[in-house]
Residue, then its C-alpha position, 0 to 999 in steps of 0.5 A: m870367627s868369621y871374616k865381619e867379625l875378625a874386621k870389627n875386632l881389627i878395627d878397634q886397633i887401628p888408631d885414629s890417624k890411619m881411619y881415614y883410610i879404612v874408611a875410604y877402603l870401606q867405601g870403595a869396597a861396599v860399593p856393588e860392582e857395575i854390570p855394563n849395559a847392552e852396548t858396552i858388551a857388544s862394543i866388547e865383543e866387537l874388539e875380541s873378535g877383531g873388530g872396531t877400530l883402533f885409534t894410536g896418536s895424541t888425545k888432541d888428534l882423537f878430538a878432533e877426528l871426532m869432530e870431524g866425523 
C-alpha cells in the first residue's frame, strides 16, 4: 500500500471534529516550496561569507535608522 493510499484510508477514520486540523495541515503540505529569487540568494551568500550588517536594537530603532538613510 502506498503512503497516499494509507493516508486516504486514515482520513476515513478521523472524526469530523478534527478534520479542520487535518485539512489545514494538508493545505500547507500541498503548497510547493518557495524558491528564493536571485536577490535573496545573493543576500544569503553575502551573510554566509561574513558580509552584511548586523543590527542589534529594538524594531523601533531599526525603522528609525532605515528612515534616516
